[in-house]
N, C-alpha and C positions, 0 to 999 in steps of 0.2 A: 115629097115636100120637105121632110126633115133633111134629107140629103142636100137639097138645093139650099136650104137655109144654112146648113153647116158649111157647105162649100162657099157661099157668100161671105159668111163670117170669117172663114179662113183666109179668103182673098183679101178682105179688108185688113185683117191683122198683118198678113204678109206685105200688103201694099204699104202700110204705115211703117213697117219695119224697114223695107227697102228704101223709103224716103227719109229715114232718120239720119241725122248727121253722124259721120263716122265716129266723132268724139263720144257721142252718146252710146253707140254700140260698144265701143272699147270700154267705157266706164262700166257698163252693165256686164260685160264679159269677164272683166277682171275679178279675181278673188278679193275679198276685203283684206285690208291690211293685216298681215299675219299677226302682228303685235296685239290686235284687238280680238283674236280668236281664242276661245278657251277650248282646249282639247283635254279630255280626261282619258288617260291610258291605264290599263291594268299593269300590275307589277311585272307580269310576264311579257306584256307587250313592250314595256320599257326595256326589259332585258334583251329581247329580240332586237329592238331598235339600237341599243347600245352596241351590241355585237355586230350588227349590220354596219353601223358607223365605223366600227374598228376594221372593216374590210372582210369580215367572215362570211363565208358562203352559208346558205341555208343548211347544208349538210353539216358544216363545222358548228354552226349555232346549235343544231339538234344535239350533236355529240357533247358539246360543252354544257348544255342545260340539262342533258339527260332526258330529252323528250324525242318524239318521232319527228321525222322530216315533214310528215303530214301535219302535225301540230304546229311546227314552225311556219308552214305555209298558211295555216289558218290565222295565225297571229299576224303575219305579214299582210294578209288580205284585210284584216281588221284595221291595221295601221293605215293602209292605203285609203280605206273608206273614211276613217276618222280624220285623217290629215288632208283628205280630198286631193290626192295626187295619184299619178299613173304608175310609178315604179318605186323601187327601194331607194334609188339615188335621190329622187325628189322628196321622198319621205325623210331622208336624213337632212337634206338642206332645209326643208320646212321645219323639222324638229329643232334644228339649230337656231333658226330664226325665232322660233317660239320659246326657246330657252328650255326645251325638254331634255336636252343632253348635258346640262350643266351638272 
């Protein structure tokens, strides 16, 4: 019975979603305006972001900061999560829009 109830509820939600106007779905899917987002980065995350924006590889960043490649990878992963992006290029672009590289 619980499965049937859950299935019916899921079908209702999916049915409503499929009938929603494209404009509504687009609005929901978009990120909020980057200018209104507040992102707090650690000093080391800012260092990694700055060097990434300068075109440094993770290995070069590790050498320049005197940390391991694994630590750089950790900071990059945190940046991607905090900035809600998929890769380092998007992180740099988003950071620029947010004024984090000034």
